[in-house]
C-alpha positions in Angstrom: -69.9 -67.4 -156.8 -72.9 -69.3 -158.0 -73.0 -71.5 -161.1 -75.4 -69.2 -162.9 -73.1 -66.3 -162.3 -70.1 -68.3 -163.5 -72.1 -69.3 -166.7 -72.9 -65.7 -167.3 -69.3 -64.6 -166.7 -70.1 -62.3 -163.7 -67.2 -61.5 -161.5 -64.6 -62.4 -164.2 -63.0 -60.6 -167.0 -62.9 -62.4 -170.3 -59.6 -62.7 -172.0 -58.6 -63.9 -175.4 -55.3 -65.2 -173.9 -57.1 -67.7 -171.7 -56.2 -71.4 -172.6 -57.9 -73.3 -169.7 -60.0 -72.4 -166.6 -60.9 -74.5 -163.6 -63.3 -72.9 -161.1 -63.4 -74.3 -157.6 -66.3 -73.3 -155.4 -65.4 -73.3 -151.7 -68.1 -71.8 -149.4 -68.5 -68.1 -150.1 -65.5 -68.0 -152.3 -64.7 -69.3 -155.8 -61.1 -69.9 -156.9 -60.2 -69.8 -160.5 -57.1 -71.6 -161.8 -56.5 -70.1 -165.2 -53.8 -71.1 -167.8 -53.1 -68.1 -170.0 -50.6 -67.4 -172.8 -48.1 -64.6 -172.9 -48.3 -62.0 -175.7 -47.3 -63.7 -178.9 -48.4 -67.1 -177.4 -44.8 -68.0 -176.7 -45.3 -69.2 -173.2 -48.0 -70.2 -170.6 -48.5 -69.0 -167.0 -51.2 -69.5 -164.3 -53.3 -67.0 -162.6 -55.1 -67.9 -159.3 -58.0 -65.7 -158.6 -60.1 -65.6 -155.4 -63.6 -64.2 -156.0 -65.9 -63.3 -153.2 -69.5 -62.2 -154.0 -70.8 -59.4 -151.8 -74.0 -57.4 -151.7 -73.8 -53.7 -152.2 -75.9 -51.1 -150.3 -78.4 -50.9 -153.2 -78.9 -54.7 -153.1 -76.8 -55.4 -156.2 -74.1 -57.9 -156.3 -70.4 -57.2 -156.9 -67.2 -59.2 -156.5 -64.0 -58.7 -154.5 -61.2 -60.3 -156.4 -57.6 -61.1 -155.5 -55.3 -62.4 -158.1 -51.7 -63.8 -158.2 -49.6 -64.7 -161.3 -47.6 -67.9 -161.2 -44.9 -68.4 -163.8 -43.5 -71.8 -164.9 -40.1 -71.2 -163.4 -41.8 -70.9 -160.0 -44.2 -73.9 -160.2 -42.1 -76.4 -158.3 -41.2 -73.9 -155.5 -44.8 -72.7 -155.2 -46.1 -76.3 -155.1 -43.5 -77.2 -152.4 -44.4 -74.2 -150.3 -48.1 -74.9 -150.6 -47.6 -78.5 -149.7 -45.4 -77.6 -146.7 -48.1 -75.2 -145.4 -50.9 -77.8 -145.8 -48.8 -80.5 -144.1 -48.0 -78.1 -141.2 -51.7 -77.2 -140.8 -52.7 -80.9 -140.8 -50.1 -81.9 -138.3 -50.4 -79.0 -135.9 -53.8 -77.4 -135.9 -55.9 -80.5 -135.4 -56.9 -81.4 -131.9 -56.0 -85.1 -131.2 -59.7 -86.0 -130.3 -61.2 -84.5 -133.5 -61.4 -86.5 -136.6 -59.2 -85.5 -139.5 -61.7 -83.9 -141.9 -58.9 -82.8 -144.3 -58.6 -84.6 -147.6 -55.7 -87.0 -148.1 -52.4 -85.5 -148.9 -51.8 -84.9 -152.6 -48.3 -84.8 -154.0 -48.1 -81.3 -155.5 -45.3 -80.4 -157.8 -44.4 -83.8 -159.1 -45.6 -83.2 -162.6 -43.2 -81.9 -165.2 -44.2 -78.5 -166.6 
């Protein structure tokens, strides 16, 4: 998603329950990490949305979106699983002669929620 599209709100539904949003552009995809509140504003949760811009047959743009909901009781297990998968990829996919282009390991899941 392009910055002008993000600024105009294309590809995203607006929501009054949204507390915080962090868009991350990664090639042809944009990931949105959104903190939202439950009905009654009693609790927060996170949605992670992958948005991919595509061109329709008529030349207009549309977006394919995939969304997951992450609740606070699952934060630590989710972060641990994500970190394990990233570590596995870093340790097993790279060919020994290739430079490590992956960013340094971050310690996911150590913050208290």
